[in-house]
Short mmCIF file of the C-alpha atoms (twelve columns), coordinates in Angstrom:
data_MODEL
# 
_entry.id   MODEL 
# 
loop_
_atom_site.group_PDB 
_atom_site.id 
_atom_site.type_symbol 
_atom_site.label_atom_id 
_atom_site.label_alt_id 
_atom_site.label_comp_id 
_atom_site.label_asym_id 
_atom_site.label_seq_id 
_atom_site.Cartn_x 
_atom_site.Cartn_y 
_atom_site.Cartn_z 
_atom_site.pdbx_PDB_model_num 
ATOM 1   C CA . UNK A 1   8.083   48.412 45.453 1 
ATOM 2   C CA . UNK A 2   6.037   51.124 43.487 1 
ATOM 3   C CA . UNK A 3   3.410   49.162 41.842 1 
ATOM 4   C CA . UNK A 4   0.707   50.234 39.351 1 
ATOM 5   C CA . UNK A 5   -2.532  48.252 38.993 1 
ATOM 6   C CA . UNK A 6   -4.976  48.812 36.127 1 
ATOM 7   C CA . UNK A 7   -8.337  46.889 36.333 1 
ATOM 8   C CA . UNK A 8   -9.658  47.358 39.819 1 
ATOM 9   C CA . UNK A 9   -12.872 44.991 39.840 1 
ATOM 10  C CA . UNK A 10  -13.854 42.408 42.195 1 
ATOM 11  C CA . UNK A 11  -10.777 40.403 41.604 1 
ATOM 12  C CA . UNK A 12  -8.211  43.237 40.903 1 
ATOM 13  C CA . UNK A 13  -9.339  45.582 43.934 1 
ATOM 14  C CA . UNK A 14  -8.548  42.517 46.295 1 
ATOM 15  C CA . UNK A 15  -5.233  41.892 44.814 1 
ATOM 16  C CA . UNK A 16  -4.387  45.684 44.900 1 
ATOM 17  C CA . UNK A 17  -5.301  45.911 48.430 1 
ATOM 18  C CA . UNK A 18  -3.086  42.820 49.471 1 
ATOM 19  C CA . UNK A 19  -0.126  44.343 47.673 1 
ATOM 20  C CA . UNK A 20  -0.715  47.546 49.649 1 
ATOM 21  C CA . UNK A 21  -1.144  45.584 52.826 1 
ATOM 22  C CA . UNK A 22  2.115   43.754 52.139 1 
ATOM 23  C CA . UNK A 23  3.645   47.560 52.265 1 
ATOM 24  C CA . UNK A 24  4.094   48.282 48.590 1 
ATOM 25  C CA . UNK A 25  2.900   51.550 47.376 1 
ATOM 26  C CA . UNK A 26  0.263   50.813 44.941 1 
ATOM 27  C CA . UNK A 27  -1.178  53.006 42.468 1 
ATOM 28  C CA . UNK A 28  -4.451  52.132 40.575 1 
ATOM 29  C CA . UNK A 29  -6.656  52.987 37.775 1 
ATOM 30  C CA . UNK A 30  -9.971  51.690 36.722 1 
ATOM 31  C CA . UNK A 31  -12.133 52.368 33.386 1 
ATOM 32  C CA . UNK A 32  -15.143 53.331 35.753 1 
ATOM 33  C CA . UNK A 33  -14.859 55.418 38.760 1 
ATOM 34  C CA . UNK A 34  -13.504 54.117 41.648 1 
ATOM 35  C CA . UNK A 35  -13.175 55.828 45.127 1 
ATOM 36  C CA . UNK A 36  -11.737 55.211 48.454 1 
ATOM 37  C CA . UNK A 37  -10.115 51.960 47.904 1 
ATOM 38  C CA . UNK A 38  -7.966  51.338 51.091 1 
ATOM 39  C CA . UNK A 39  -4.236  51.507 50.622 1 
ATOM 40  C CA . UNK A 40  -4.664  52.540 46.827 1 
ATOM 41  C CA . UNK A 41  -3.782  55.796 45.349 1 
ATOM 42  C CA . UNK A 42  -6.544  56.233 42.524 1 
ATOM 43  C CA . UNK A 43  -4.878  57.594 39.350 1 
ATOM 44  C CA . UNK A 44  -6.194  60.017 36.722 1 
ATOM 45  C CA . UNK A 45  -4.827  58.004 33.871 1 
ATOM 46  C CA . UNK A 46  -3.382  54.325 32.980 1 
ATOM 47  C CA . UNK A 47  -0.208  55.942 31.658 1 
ATOM 48  C CA . UNK A 48  0.716   56.688 35.393 1 
ATOM 49  C CA . UNK A 49  0.429   53.407 36.447 1 
ATOM 50  C CA . UNK A 50  3.089   52.320 33.840 1 
ATOM 51  C CA . UNK A 51  5.814   55.008 35.583 1 
ATOM 52  C CA . UNK A 52  6.302   52.388 38.392 1 
ATOM 53  C CA . UNK A 53  8.589   49.440 38.912 1 
ATOM 54  C CA . UNK A 54  5.630   46.877 37.905 1 
ATOM 55  C CA . UNK A 55  2.268   47.246 36.845 1 
ATOM 56  C CA . UNK A 56  -0.569  44.640 36.881 1 
ATOM 57  C CA . UNK A 57  -3.315  44.828 34.420 1 
ATOM 58  C CA . UNK A 58  -6.466  42.684 35.201 1 
ATOM 59  C CA . UNK A 59  -8.965  43.763 32.575 1 
ATOM 60  C CA . UNK A 60  -11.988 41.597 31.554 1 
ATOM 61  C CA . UNK A 61  -11.042 40.472 28.103 1 
ATOM 62  C CA . UNK A 62  -8.905  41.199 24.812 1 
ATOM 63  C CA . UNK A 63  -10.908 44.099 23.681 1 
ATOM 64  C CA . UNK A 64  -10.226 45.986 26.983 1 
ATOM 65  C CA . UNK A 65  -6.550  44.907 27.047 1 
ATOM 66  C CA . UNK A 66  -6.439  46.403 23.193 1 
ATOM 67  C CA . UNK A 67  -8.166  49.729 24.112 1 
ATOM 68  C CA . UNK A 68  -6.190  50.531 27.399 1 
ATOM 69  C CA . UNK A 69  -2.798  48.833 26.765 1 
ATOM 70  C CA . UNK A 70  -2.181  49.101 22.960 1 
ATOM 71  C CA . UNK A 71  -4.238  51.531 21.463 1 
ATOM 72  C CA . UNK A 72  -3.742  53.757 24.554 1 
ATOM 73  C CA . UNK A 73  0.176   53.452 23.530 1 
ATOM 74  C CA . UNK A 74  1.052   52.740 27.302 1 
ATOM 75  C CA . UNK A 75  4.157   50.477 26.257 1 
ATOM 76  C CA . UNK A 76  5.726   53.364 24.364 1 
ATOM 77  C CA . UNK A 77  5.946   55.569 27.509 1 
ATOM 78  C CA . UNK A 78  6.399   53.182 30.080 1 
ATOM 79  C CA . UNK A 79  9.208   53.614 32.566 1 
ATOM 80  C CA . UNK A 80  12.625  52.231 32.019 1 
ATOM 81  C CA . UNK A 81  12.953  48.883 33.757 1 
ATOM 82  C CA . UNK A 82  9.198   48.228 34.220 1 
ATOM 83  C CA . UNK A 83  7.553   44.805 34.340 1 
ATOM 84  C CA . UNK A 84  4.323   44.400 32.990 1 
ATOM 85  C CA . UNK A 85  2.198   41.766 34.623 1 
ATOM 86  C CA . UNK A 86  -0.791  40.827 32.588 1 
ATOM 87  C CA . UNK A 87  -3.252  38.708 34.872 1 
ATOM 88  C CA . UNK A 88  -6.140  38.864 32.358 1 
ATOM 89  C CA . UNK A 89  -7.841  35.834 30.852 1 
ATOM 90  C CA . UNK A 90  -7.171  36.638 27.195 1 
ATOM 91  C CA . UNK A 91  -6.889  34.559 23.818 1 
ATOM 92  C CA . UNK A 92  -3.573  33.132 22.750 1 
ATOM 93  C CA . UNK A 93  -3.743  35.479 19.930 1 
ATOM 94  C CA . UNK A 94  -3.750  38.345 22.124 1 
ATOM 95  C CA . UNK A 95  -0.999  37.033 24.295 1 
ATOM 96  C CA . UNK A 96  1.087   36.749 20.941 1 
ATOM 97  C CA . UNK A 97  0.387   40.212 19.713 1 
ATOM 98  C CA . UNK A 98  1.062   41.623 23.651 1 
ATOM 99  C CA . UNK A 99  4.364   39.525 23.253 1 
ATOM 100 C CA . UNK A 100 5.177   41.123 20.008 1 
ATOM 101 C CA . UNK A 101 4.495   44.657 21.297 1 
ATOM 102 C CA . UNK A 102 6.303   44.365 24.286 1 
ATOM 103 C CA . UNK A 103 9.475   43.420 22.585 1 
ATOM 104 C CA . UNK A 104 9.088   46.380 20.105 1 
ATOM 105 C CA . UNK A 105 8.625   48.627 23.085 1 
ATOM 106 C CA . UNK A 106 11.426  47.066 24.723 1 
ATOM 107 C CA . UNK A 107 8.999   46.481 27.931 1 
ATOM 108 C CA . UNK A 108 9.368   43.252 30.066 1 
ATOM 109 C CA . UNK A 109 6.237   41.179 29.842 1 
ATOM 110 C CA . UNK A 110 4.985   38.320 32.203 1 
ATOM 111 C CA . UNK A 111 1.816   36.424 31.541 1 
ATOM 112 C CA . UNK A 112 0.218   35.835 35.163 1 
ATOM 113 C CA . UNK A 113 -3.365  34.643 34.889 1 
ATOM 114 C CA . UNK A 114 -5.088  33.409 37.959 1 
ATOM 115 C CA . UNK A 115 -7.375  30.592 39.243 1 
ATOM 116 C CA . UNK A 116 -9.635  31.821 42.040 1 
ATOM 117 C CA . UNK A 117 -12.710 33.441 42.924 1 
ATOM 118 C CA . UNK A 118 -13.109 36.774 44.484 1 
ATOM 119 C CA . UNK A 119 -13.060 35.278 47.932 1 
ATOM 120 C CA . UNK A 120 -9.741  33.636 47.093 1 
ATOM 121 C CA . UNK A 121 -8.442  37.054 45.978 1 
ATOM 122 C CA . UNK A 122 -9.339  38.654 49.254 1 
ATOM 123 C CA . UNK A 123 -7.523  35.885 51.349 1 
ATOM 124 C CA . UNK A 124 -4.504  36.139 49.024 1 
ATOM 125 C CA . UNK A 125 -5.071  32.381 48.020 1 
ATOM 126 C CA . UNK A 126 -5.034  32.426 44.117 1 
ATOM 127 C CA . UNK A 127 -3.154  29.991 42.227 1 
ATOM 128 C CA . UNK A 128 -0.882  32.149 39.582 1 
ATOM 129 C CA . UNK A 129 0.287   30.722 36.357 1 
ATOM 130 C CA . UNK A 130 3.390   32.384 35.199 1 
ATOM 131 C CA . UNK A 131 5.212   32.648 32.000 1 
ATOM 132 C CA . UNK A 132 8.055   34.852 30.361 1 
ATOM 133 C CA . UNK A 133 11.530  35.520 30.808 1 
ATOM 134 C CA . UNK A 134 13.069  34.132 33.863 1 
ATOM 135 C CA . UNK A 135 14.457  37.688 34.941 1 
ATOM 136 C CA . UNK A 136 11.041  39.454 34.495 1 
ATOM 137 C CA . UNK A 137 9.530   36.531 36.589 1 
ATOM 138 C CA . UNK A 138 12.119  36.956 39.234 1 
ATOM 139 C CA . UNK A 139 11.820  40.778 39.499 1 
ATOM 140 C CA . UNK A 140 7.900   40.450 40.313 1 
ATOM 141 C CA . UNK A 141 7.890   36.960 42.082 1 
ATOM 142 C CA . UNK A 142 7.764   38.932 45.482 1 
ATOM 143 C CA . UNK A 143 4.494   40.422 44.269 1 
ATOM 144 C CA . UNK A 144 3.034   37.349 42.878 1 
ATOM 145 C CA . UNK A 145 3.587   35.630 46.306 1 
ATOM 146 C CA . UNK A 146 1.858   38.182 48.199 1 
ATOM 147 C CA . UNK A 147 -1.363  37.775 46.067 1 
ATOM 148 C CA . UNK A 148 -1.299  33.991 45.670 1 
ATOM 149 C CA . UNK A 149 -0.674  30.929 47.624 1 
ATOM 150 C CA . UNK A 150 1.343   29.012 44.671 1 
ATOM 151 C CA . UNK A 151 3.016   30.125 41.609 1 
ATOM 152 C CA . UNK A 152 2.868   27.474 38.802 1 
ATOM 153 C CA . UNK A 153 5.797   28.258 36.025 1 
ATOM 154 C CA . UNK A 154 4.512   27.518 32.450 1 
ATOM 155 C CA . UNK A 155 7.533   28.283 30.461 1 
ATOM 156 C CA . UNK A 156 9.361   31.182 28.784 1 
ATOM 157 C CA . UNK A 157 6.308   32.176 26.341 1 
ATOM 158 C CA . UNK A 158 3.944   34.342 27.816 1 
ATOM 159 C CA . UNK A 159 1.259   32.677 25.729 1 
ATOM 160 C CA . UNK A 160 1.549   29.280 27.519 1 
ATOM 161 C CA . UNK A 161 0.306   30.384 30.915 1 
ATOM 162 C CA . UNK A 162 -2.841  31.975 28.845 1 
ATOM 163 C CA . UNK A 163 -3.496  28.652 26.988 1 
ATOM 164 C CA . UNK A 164 -3.398  26.812 30.257 1 
ATOM 165 C CA . UNK A 165 -5.686  28.948 31.961 1 
ATOM 166 C CA . UNK A 166 -8.080  28.750 29.055 1 
ATOM 167 C CA . UNK A 167 -7.970  25.027 29.333 1 
ATOM 168 C CA . UNK A 168 -8.750  25.213 32.964 1 
ATOM 169 C CA . UNK A 169 -11.440 27.310 32.706 1 
ATOM 170 C CA . UNK A 170 -12.634 25.146 29.809 1 
ATOM 171 C CA . UNK A 171 -12.917 22.009 32.217 1 
ATOM 172 C CA . UNK A 172 -14.496 24.340 34.810 1 
ATOM 173 C CA . UNK A 173 -17.251 25.087 32.498 1 
ATOM 174 C CA . UNK A 174 -17.530 21.496 31.660 1 
ATOM 175 C CA . UNK A 175 -17.905 20.592 35.313 1 
ATOM 176 C CA . UNK A 176 -20.412 23.177 35.974 1 
ATOM 177 C CA . UNK A 177 -22.403 22.056 32.908 1 
ATOM 178 C CA . UNK A 178 -22.428 18.497 34.080 1 
ATOM 179 C CA . UNK A 179 -23.416 19.296 37.754 1 
ATOM 180 C CA . UNK A 180 -26.308 21.559 36.363 1 
ATOM 181 C CA . UNK A 181 -27.563 18.588 34.035 1 
ATOM 182 C CA . UNK A 182 -27.165 15.857 36.833 1 
ATOM 183 C CA . UNK A 183 -29.236 18.038 39.192 1 
ATOM 184 C CA . UNK A 184 -31.928 18.339 36.454 1 
ATOM 185 C CA . UNK A 185 -31.873 14.698 36.037 1 
ATOM 186 C CA . UNK A 186 -32.183 14.018 39.856 1 
ATOM 187 C CA . UNK A 187 -34.829 16.348 40.094 1 
ATOM 188 C CA . UNK A 188 -36.935 14.860 37.116 1 
ATOM 189 C CA . UNK A 189 -36.753 11.630 38.662 1 
ATOM 190 C CA . UNK A 190 -37.814 12.674 42.259 1 
ATOM 191 C CA . UNK A 191 -34.289 12.264 43.626 1 
ATOM 192 C CA . UNK A 192 -33.271 14.764 46.659 1 
ATOM 193 C CA . UNK A 193 -30.615 16.820 45.024 1 
ATOM 194 C CA . UNK A 194 -29.007 17.638 48.432 1 
ATOM 195 C CA . UNK A 195 -28.487 13.920 48.975 1 
ATOM 196 C CA . UNK A 196 -27.458 13.432 45.573 1 
ATOM 197 C CA . UNK A 197 -24.716 15.940 45.544 1 
ATOM 198 C CA . UNK A 198 -23.725 14.832 49.165 1 
ATOM 199 C CA . UNK A 199 -23.153 11.395 47.542 1 
ATOM 200 C CA . UNK A 200 -21.207 13.016 44.540 1 
ATOM 201 C CA . UNK A 201 -19.137 14.901 46.904 1 
ATOM 202 C CA . UNK A 202 -18.225 12.078 49.399 1 
ATOM 203 C CA . UNK A 203 -17.698 9.422  46.579 1 
ATOM 204 C CA . UNK A 204 -16.771 10.174 43.016 1 
ATOM 205 C CA . UNK A 205 -15.742 13.854 43.570 1 
ATOM 206 C CA . UNK A 206 -14.482 14.017 47.321 1 
ATOM 207 C CA . UNK A 207 -12.057 16.372 47.640 1 
ATOM 208 C CA . UNK A 208 -12.713 18.088 44.258 1 
ATOM 209 C CA . UNK A 209 -12.810 21.972 45.010 1 
ATOM 210 C CA . UNK A 210 -14.976 22.716 41.842 1 
ATOM 211 C CA . UNK A 211 -17.713 20.675 42.875 1 
ATOM 212 C CA . UNK A 212 -17.453 21.538 46.588 1 
ATOM 213 C CA . UNK A 213 -17.651 25.335 45.512 1 
ATOM 214 C CA . UNK A 214 -20.373 25.053 42.794 1 
ATOM 215 C CA . UNK A 215 -22.682 22.202 44.229 1 
ATOM 216 C CA . UNK A 216 -24.069 24.405 47.313 1 
ATOM 217 C CA . UNK A 217 -24.725 27.560 44.942 1 
ATOM 218 C CA . UNK A 218 -26.837 25.418 42.436 1 
ATOM 219 C CA . UNK A 219 -28.717 23.641 45.316 1 
ATOM 220 C CA . UNK A 220 -29.293 27.058 46.893 1 
ATOM 221 C CA . UNK A 221 -30.014 29.169 43.915 1 
ATOM 222 C CA . UNK A 222 -27.481 31.529 45.044 1 
ATOM 223 C CA . UNK A 223 -26.103 32.839 41.643 1 
ATOM 224 C CA . UNK A 224 -24.628 35.954 43.275 1 
ATOM 225 C CA . UNK A 225 -21.465 36.552 40.797 1 
ATOM 226 C CA . UNK A 226 -18.021 35.211 41.769 1 
ATOM 227 C CA . UNK A 227 -17.218 34.153 38.025 1 
ATOM 228 C CA . UNK A 228 -19.863 35.874 35.972 1 
ATOM 229 C CA . UNK A 229 -21.504 33.521 33.514 1 
ATOM 230 C CA . UNK A 230 -20.906 35.984 30.645 1 
ATOM 231 C CA . UNK A 231 -17.006 35.786 31.399 1 
ATOM 232 C CA . UNK A 232 -17.190 31.866 31.423 1 
ATOM 233 C CA . UNK A 233 -19.111 31.977 27.845 1 
ATOM 234 C CA . UNK A 234 -16.077 34.435 26.692 1 
ATOM 235 C CA . UNK A 235 -13.643 31.761 28.073 1 
ATOM 236 C CA . UNK A 236 -15.545 29.113 26.226 1 
ATOM 237 C CA . UNK A 237 -15.216 31.206 23.182 1 
ATOM 238 C CA . UNK A 238 -11.197 31.485 23.887 1 
ATOM 239 C CA . UNK A 239 -10.856 27.724 23.981 1 
ATOM 240 C CA . UNK A 240 -12.742 26.901 20.624 1 
ATOM 241 C CA . UNK A 241 -10.389 29.685 19.149 1 
ATOM 242 C CA . UNK A 242 -7.375  28.219 20.688 1 
ATOM 243 C CA . UNK A 243 -8.057  24.956 19.091 1 
ATOM 244 C CA . UNK A 244 -7.605  26.381 15.728 1 
ATOM 245 C CA . UNK A 245 -8.798  24.348 12.602 1 
ATOM 246 C CA . UNK A 246 -9.181  21.387 15.249 1 
ATOM 247 C CA . UNK A 247 -12.040 22.910 17.094 1 
ATOM 248 C CA . UNK A 248 -14.807 20.796 15.578 1 
ATOM 249 C CA . UNK A 249 -13.620 17.993 17.698 1 
ATOM 250 C CA . UNK A 250 -14.498 19.946 20.841 1 
ATOM 251 C CA . UNK A 251 -17.987 18.657 20.822 1 
ATOM 252 C CA . UNK A 252 -18.496 18.562 24.595 1 
ATOM 253 C CA . UNK A 253 -17.329 22.274 24.935 1 
ATOM 254 C CA . UNK A 254 -19.706 23.104 22.248 1 
ATOM 255 C CA . UNK A 255 -22.726 21.677 23.866 1 
ATOM 256 C CA . UNK A 256 -21.723 23.455 27.100 1 
ATOM 257 C CA . UNK A 257 -21.398 26.910 25.003 1 
ATOM 258 C CA . UNK A 258 -24.707 26.383 23.495 1 
ATOM 259 C CA . UNK A 259 -26.440 25.817 27.098 1 
ATOM 260 C CA . UNK A 260 -24.281 28.943 28.244 1 
ATOM 261 C CA . UNK A 261 -25.468 30.912 25.283 1 
ATOM 262 C CA . UNK A 262 -29.257 30.147 26.272 1 
ATOM 263 C CA . UNK A 263 -28.723 31.145 29.759 1 
ATOM 264 C CA . UNK A 264 -27.313 34.298 28.670 1 
ATOM 265 C CA . UNK A 265 -30.327 35.030 26.261 1 
ATOM 266 C CA . UNK A 266 -32.422 34.277 29.294 1 
ATOM 267 C CA . UNK A 267 -30.859 37.260 31.322 1 
ATOM 268 C CA . UNK A 268 -28.562 35.495 33.552 1 
ATOM 269 C CA . UNK A 269 -25.297 36.582 32.028 1 
ATOM 270 C CA . UNK A 270 -24.433 38.828 35.003 1 
ATOM 271 C CA . UNK A 271 -25.117 35.878 37.508 1 
ATOM 272 C CA . UNK A 272 -22.453 33.552 38.551 1 
ATOM 273 C CA . UNK A 273 -21.749 30.961 36.014 1 
ATOM 274 C CA . UNK A 274 -23.364 28.497 38.177 1 
ATOM 275 C CA . UNK A 275 -26.597 29.949 36.866 1 
ATOM 276 C CA . UNK A 276 -26.638 27.751 33.909 1 
ATOM 277 C CA . UNK A 277 -28.061 25.331 36.492 1 
ATOM 278 C CA . UNK A 278 -31.242 27.550 36.292 1 
ATOM 279 C CA . UNK A 279 -31.459 27.454 32.824 1 
ATOM 280 C CA . UNK A 280 -30.992 23.641 32.436 1 
ATOM 281 C CA . UNK A 281 -33.391 22.824 35.166 1 
ATOM 282 C CA . UNK A 282 -36.130 24.476 32.976 1 
ATOM 283 C CA . UNK A 283 -36.532 20.798 31.831 1 
ATOM 284 C CA . UNK A 284 -38.175 20.010 35.182 1 
ATOM 285 C CA . UNK A 285 -40.633 22.614 35.071 1 
ATOM 286 C CA . UNK A 286 -42.278 21.435 31.925 1 
ATOM 287 C CA . UNK A 287 -41.873 24.648 30.113 1 
ATOM 288 C CA . UNK A 288 -39.283 26.830 28.033 1 
ATOM 289 C CA . UNK A 289 -38.834 29.739 30.497 1 
ATOM 290 C CA . UNK A 290 -35.808 29.546 32.532 1 
ATOM 291 C CA . UNK A 291 -36.130 28.769 36.519 1 
ATOM 292 C CA . UNK A 292 -36.018 31.772 38.837 1 
# 
């Protein structure tokens, strides 16, 4: 299949490469310069990516999607019969706007946000949440099966997949925040943090992938980004917005948001989201400065 791919960051480039390895003709575009991406023809404009059978977008946020897709007028000049697969984590409101814009332009739209870090994308082990019209999903299903280990149907309205992804990232933020504070609690009381996390992973949270991934990062202080803290904070904001006038009930989420904002202000925004632990653990250092 002739496939376009817009957004060749850590996640997008891995997904695009896997599509190429599976034998699809992949043509990609990125907002910043990309060179020599194996198996992927780099395009001069994003409009060219919409002259394919299916085009994926893996852009960072609502603003990027609006700028590239909507403000760029890509839908109005898309190839007839094209299916647009949006893998970005975007707000429910943005998903609703995209749905209306695609309907007006006569372009099929499938929401397909993913769960998984860049290493999962490289290994084609993403979990793909899918929502949209059945015929459009069926057309791109062979492509989704290439990039992921499982497809999770969420319904016919694209926004359902986005709401589910936001809810999942909300839970992820809470889990990492809990680990960060528990690590600080263990340290301030003289408990060996490695022993503490081994206890947790062997008892209450045995078999929980989130804890298995992020506990070692917190212990080692290796905050090389997989899921950047600034993007995690963005998704926390999306969750609060998705709750509409009931957002005042999300007290735990607002507390996590405050800690992430403090970590961002301390210069940790480009680090992995687990770097919030470095900020929280300042409590054990007896100062207001973030830990190194």
